C-alpha positions in Angstrom: -25.8 74.4 11.2 -26.4 75.5 7.6 -24.2 78.2 6.2 -25.2 81.1 4.0 -24.7 78.9 0.9 -27.2 76.3 2.0 -24.4 73.8 2.7 -24.6 71.7 5.8 -21.3 71.8 7.7 -19.7 69.3 10.0 -18.9 70.4 13.5 -15.2 70.2 12.8 -15.6 72.3 9.7 -17.7 74.9 11.7 -14.9 75.1 14.3 -12.3 75.6 11.5 -14.4 78.3 9.8 -15.0 80.2 13.1 -11.4 80.1 14.2 -9.9 81.1 10.8 -12.5 83.9 10.5 -11.3 85.3 13.9 -7.8 85.1 12.5 -8.8 87.1 9.4 -10.5 89.6 11.7 -7.3 90.0 13.7 -8.9 88.7 16.9 -6.4 85.8 17.2 -2.9 85.4 15.8 -2.0 82.7 13.2 0.0 80.9 15.9 -2.9 80.8 18.3 -5.3 79.6 15.5 -2.8 76.8 14.7 -2.7 75.7 18.4 -6.5 75.8 18.7 -7.0 73.7 15.5 -3.9 71.5 16.0 -2.7 72.5 12.6 0.5 73.9 11.2 0.6 77.7 10.7 1.1 77.2 6.9 -2.2 75.2 6.9 -4.0 78.1 8.6 -2.7 80.5 6.0 -3.9 78.2 3.2 -7.4 77.8 4.7 -7.6 81.6 5.2 -6.9 82.2 1.5 -9.6 79.7 0.5 -12.1 81.3 2.8 -11.3 84.7 1.4 -11.8 83.4 -2.2 -14.8 81.0 -1.7 -16.3 81.9 1.6 -17.6 79.0 3.7 -16.9 76.5 0.9 -13.2 77.2 1.4 -13.3 75.2 4.6 -13.9 71.9 2.8 -11.4 70.0 0.8 -11.8 70.3 -3.0 -12.1 66.6 -3.4 -14.9 66.2 -0.9 -17.9 64.4 -2.5 -15.9 63.4 -5.6 -15.2 59.8 -6.4 -11.6 58.8 -6.1 -9.7 58.4 -9.4 -8.5 54.9 -8.4 -11.9 53.8 -7.1 -12.8 50.2 -8.0 -15.7 50.1 -10.5 -19.0 49.0 -9.1 -19.3 46.2 -11.6 -16.1 44.7 -10.2 -17.5 44.9 -6.7 -20.7 43.3 -7.7 -19.0 40.4 -9.5 -16.6 39.9 -6.6 -19.4 39.7 -4.0 -21.4 37.3 -6.1 -18.4 35.0 -6.3 -17.7 35.4 -2.6 -21.3 34.5 -1.7 -21.7 31.6 -4.2 -18.2 30.0 -4.3 -15.8 31.3 -1.7 -18.0 31.9 1.3 -15.9 29.5 3.4 -12.5 30.8 2.2 -10.3 33.0 4.3 -9.5 36.4 2.7 -6.0 35.6 1.5 -7.2 32.3 0.0 -10.2 34.0 -1.7 -8.0 36.8 -3.1 -5.7 34.2 -4.7 -8.7 32.5 -6.3 -10.1 35.7 -7.6 -6.9 36.7 -9.2 -5.9 33.3 -10.6 -9.3 32.1 -11.9 -11.4 35.2 -12.5 -8.8 37.9 -13.2 -10.1 40.2 -10.5 -7.4 42.5 -9.1 -8.4 44.1 -5.8 -6.4 44.8 -2.7 -6.6 42.8 0.5 -8.0 45.9 2.4 -10.7 46.5 -0.3 -11.8 42.9 -0.2 -11.8 42.8 3.6 -14.0 46.0 3.6 -16.5 44.6 1.1 -16.7 41.3 3.0 -17.2 43.0 6.3 -20.1 44.9 4.7 -21.6 41.6 3.6 -20.8 39.7 6.7 -18.6 37.2 4.9 -15.4 37.4 7.0 -14.2 34.2 8.8 -13.2 35.3 12.3 -10.3 33.5 13.9 -10.7 32.1 17.4 -8.8 34.4 19.7 -7.2 33.0 22.8 -5.3 34.6 25.6 -1.7 34.1 24.8 0.6 32.4 27.2 4.3 33.1 27.6 6.3 30.5 25.7 10.0 30.1 25.3 11.2 30.5 21.7 13.0 27.4 20.3 15.2 27.7 17.2 14.6 25.4 14.2 16.9 22.4 13.7 19.9 23.2 11.5 19.5 20.4 8.9 16.6 18.9 7.0 15.8 15.4 8.3 17.1 16.0 11.8 13.7 16.2 13.4 10.2 15.4 12.0 7.1 16.3 13.9 4.5 13.6 13.3 0.8 13.9 14.2 -2.7 13.2 13.1 -5.7 15.6 12.7 -9.3 14.2 12.7 -11.6 16.5 10.8 -14.5 16.5 8.3 -12.3 17.3 5.4 -14.9 16.4 2.8 -17.6 18.3 4.7 -19.4 15.2 6.0 -17.1 12.3 7.0 -14.5 12.5 9.7 -11.1 11.4 8.3 -7.7 11.6 10.0 -5.0 13.4 8.1 -1.6 12.0 9.2 1.5 14.0 8.2 5.1 14.8 9.2 6.6 18.3 9.0 10.3 18.9 8.9 11.4 21.2 11.8 14.2 22.8 9.8 12.4 23.7 6.6 8.6 23.2 7.3 8.5 20.9 4.4 5.9 18.1 4.5 7.6 15.0 3.0 4.4 13.0 3.1 0.8 13.2 4.2 -2.2 11.0 3.7 -5.9 10.7 4.7 -6.9 7.6 6.8 -10.0 6.5 8.6 -8.3 6.7 12.0 -4.9 7.5 13.6 -3.8 4.0 14.3 -0.3 2.5 14.5 -0.3 0.9 11.0 -1.4 4.1 9.4 1.4 6.0 11.1 3.8 3.2 9.9 2.6 3.7 6.4 3.4 7.4 6.5 6.8 6.7 8.0 7.6 4.1 5.3 6.6 6.6 2.5 9.0 9.2 4.0 11.9 6.7 4.3 11.4 5.6 0.7 11.3 9.1 -0.6 13.9 10.8 1.6 15.7 8.3 3.8 15.9 7.7 7.6 15.3 10.8 9.7 17.4 11.2 12.8 14.5 11.8 15.2 10.7 11.9 15.3 8.8 14.2 17.6 5.3 13.2 18.5 2.7 13.4 21.2 2.0 10.9 24.0 -0.9 9.2 22.2 -1.7 5.6 23.0 -0.3 4.3 19.7 3.2 5.7 20.5 4.4 6.4 24.0 3.0 7.8 27.2 1.6 6.8 30.5 -1.1 4.5 29.1 1.3 1.6 28.4 4.2 0.4 30.5 6.0 -1.4 27.6 7.3 -0.2 24.3 4.6 0.0 21.6 4.9 -1.3 18.0 5.9 2.1 16.6 8.6 2.5 19.2 9.9 -1.0 18.5 10.0 -0.2 14.7 11.9 3.1 15.3 14.4 1.3 17.5 15.0 -1.3 14.7 15.6 1.5 12.2 17.8 3.5 14.6 15.4 6.4 14.7 15.1 8.3 18.0 11.5 8.8 19.2 10.8 11.8 21.3 7.4 12.2 23.1 6.1 15.8 23.5 4.6 16.8 26.8 2.2 19.3 25.4 0.6 20.3 22.0 2.6 23.6 22.1 5.9 21.6 22.1 5.1 20.4 18.6 3.5 23.7 17.6 4.8 23.6 14.0 2.6 20.6 13.0 -0.3 22.0 15.1 -0.2 25.3 13.2 -0.1 23.4 10.0 -3.4 21.7 10.8 -5.1 25.1 10.9 -3.8 25.8 7.4 -4.8 22.4 6.1 -8.3 22.6 7.5 -8.8 26.2 6.4 -7.7 25.6 2.7 -8.3 22.0 1.9 -12.0 21.9 2.9 -13.2 24.7 0.5 -10.8 23.5 -2.3 -12.2 19.9 -2.1 -15.8 21.4 -2.0 -15.1 23.3 -5.3 -13.7 20.1 -6.9 -16.6 18.0 -5.5 -14.2 15.6 -3.9 -16.0 13.3 -1.5 -14.1 10.0 -1.5 -10.8 9.4 0.2 -8.8 8.1 -2.8 -9.6 11.3 -4.8 -8.8 13.4 -1.7 -5.4 11.8 -1.3 -4.6 12.3 -5.0 -5.4 16.0 -4.7 -3.5 16.3 -1.4 -0.3 14.7 -2.7 -0.3 15.8 -6.3 -1.7 19.3 -6.1 -1.9 20.8 -2.6 1.5 19.8 -1.2 3.6 20.7 -4.3 1.4 23.5 -5.7 0.7 25.4 -2.5 2.5 24.2 0.6 6.0 23.8 -0.8 5.7 27.1 -2.7 4.4 29.2 0.1 5.5 27.7 3.5 8.9 25.9 3.0 12.0 27.8 4.2 15.7 27.1 3.7 17.6 25.2 6.4 20.6 26.8 8.0 22.8 24.0 6.8 22.7 22.5 3.3 23.7 19.0 4.3 20.7 16.8 5.1 20.4 14.6 8.1 18.5 11.9 6.3 20.4 8.6 6.3 20.2 6.0 3.5 18.4 2.8 4.3 20.4 -0.4 4.4 19.5 -2.4 1.3 19.3 -5.5 3.4 16.4 -4.1 5.4 12.9 -4.8 4.1 10.7 -2.0 5.5 7.6 -4.1 5.3 9.1 -6.5 7.7 10.0 -3.8 10.2 7.0 -1.4 10.0 4.4 -4.0 10.9 2.9 -5.5 14.1 5.1 -8.1 15.7 3.6 -10.4 18.4 4.9 -13.7 19.9 3.1 -16.8 20.9 4.4 -19.9 22.8 4.0 -23.3 21.1 2.1 -25.8 23.1 3.0 -29.5 23.6 0.8 -30.6 20.8 2.5 -28.2 18.3 -0.4 -25.7 18.4 -0.6 -22.1 19.5 -3.5 -19.8 20.5 -4.0 -16.4 18.8 -7.0 -14.1 19.1 -9.0 -16.8 20.8 -8.4 -19.4 18.1 -6.3 -22.5 18.0 -3.7 -23.0 15.2 -1.7 -26.1 14.2 1.9 -25.4 13.4 3.5 -27.1 10.4 6.9 -27.7 12.0 9.8 -26.7 9.7 12.2 -29.0 11.6 12.3 -32.6 12.7 12.1 -31.7 16.3 9.3 -30.4 18.4 9.0 -26.7 18.9 7.3 -27.0 22.3 7.8 -23.9 24.4 9.4 -22.1 21.5 8.3 -18.6 20.4 6.5 -18.1 17.1 6.5 -14.5 15.7 3.3 -13.3 14.2 3.5 -10.3 11.9 0.5 -8.2 10.8 1.3 -6.0 7.8 0.0 -2.7 6.7 -2.5 -4.3 4.3 -3.7 -6.5 7.3 -2.3 -9.7 5.9 -0.5 -12.0 8.4 2.4 -14.3 8.4 4.2 -16.5 11.0 7.9 -16.9 11.5 10.2 -19.1 13.6 13.9 -17.9 13.7 13.1 -15.6 10.7 11.9 -18.6 8.7 8.3 -18.5 7.5 6.0 -21.3 8.9 2.5 -22.3 8.1 -0.4 -22.1 10.6 -3.6 -24.0 10.0 -6.8 -23.2 11.9 -7.9 -26.0 14.1 -11.7 -26.5 13.9 -13.0 -27.4 17.3 -15.9 -29.9 17.5 -19.2 -28.5 18.5 -21.5 -29.9 21.2 -25.0 -30.8 20.1 -26.7 -27.9 22.0 -23.9 -25.4 21.5 -24.4 -22.6 19.0 -22.2 -22.9 15.9 -19.1 -20.6 16.0 -18.1 -18.6 13.0 -14.4 -19.2 12.3 -14.0 -16.5 9.7 
C-alpha cells in the first residue's frame, strides 16, 4: 500500500514499519519486536532511529535504488554479449571466460557472465544423470605404470565423424599422445602406442575396453594388438565397464567441449590441420597446464626400448599362410608364387605376412624377407575378367 510520502512499500517493509512503530509507541518491547521480525535487538533500535528521523523512508536501506559502485558498465555487458552470440555461443562458461580475458581484455566474474548468459539463453546445460554408487580407486603411484587407451568418435570439425584415439596416464592425467583417425581400428591404435613408446618408453600396463580390436568375448584367440603387447612385454588389461576407465571417459567430455569450438574459430576442417592443432597447441597449451597432476612417486615406470627391437616390425599385422606343393600360397582370395630363398622346397612351411601401419605388406620366412609374385589365373572365354588390383 502507498505510504504518506507516495512511496510504494513492499510487504516486508510494511511489516517492519508497523512492528517498529508499535515498539516506538510502547505497545511491544524491543525483544518482542526482534522476535517478530527475526532481527537482532540492535537492528530494531537502528531502524527505530531511522523511522524517527525520516518517517516511512527510514524502513528502506539507503542504497536501495542506487547503482552499485562496482557495477559492470553497460558497454562491457553489450560487448560481451555480442561476442558470446557471434563467436562463443558453443563454448562453456569457463572456456568463454578464458577467451574473453585473453583475446578481448574483458574482465568479468564467472557469476556475472553466468547471469548474463542465463538472461540471453546462452548457457550450455550439462546432461544430468542419476549417480550410481562407485568405489573410489586411488591413482597409480608412478607415471607410466598404467595408461588408459580409448577412442572417441565425434564430429570434431562440425561435419565429419572422426575418431580421436588417445592414452591418459593414470598417475598424472597426462596425455602422452593423441591423434585423429578415420576409425578406431587396430593399426591406428598401434600408431598411437608406437608414438608413446618413442617419446616416453614402454609403459608397464595398458587399460582398455573390450572392443573387438583388442580383447573381449567376440574373439576366442589373441588379437593383433594383444600379440604386439606380449612381444613388447606390456600387460594388457580389459575393462569390464566404461566407469572402470573413467579417467579417459571424462577426458572425452573435455575434448569435445573445447576442441570443437576452438577448431570452428580457427576454421579447421581437414584432419592434418586438426592433428597439428591438437598436438602442438591443445595438449601443451591447455591440457598439460590445467589438468596434469604430480605423481606420488618421482621415479617413472616407463622402461627403455631394447635397441634391437624395431617397433614397425612388432606393431603391425602378422598372419601366416602355408606353402602349397607347387611353391604357392593363397592370401585374400589370390594366389601368389613364392620365390624360394633356399635350394629346398618350402612345402607345408609357414610364411609370415606383415601389414604395416602405412598398409604396405612384406612376406618373411624364418625372419628373412621373401618375394611373392601374383599368379594371374587364365580366364575362360565366357567368364568375366577379374580385376587383380
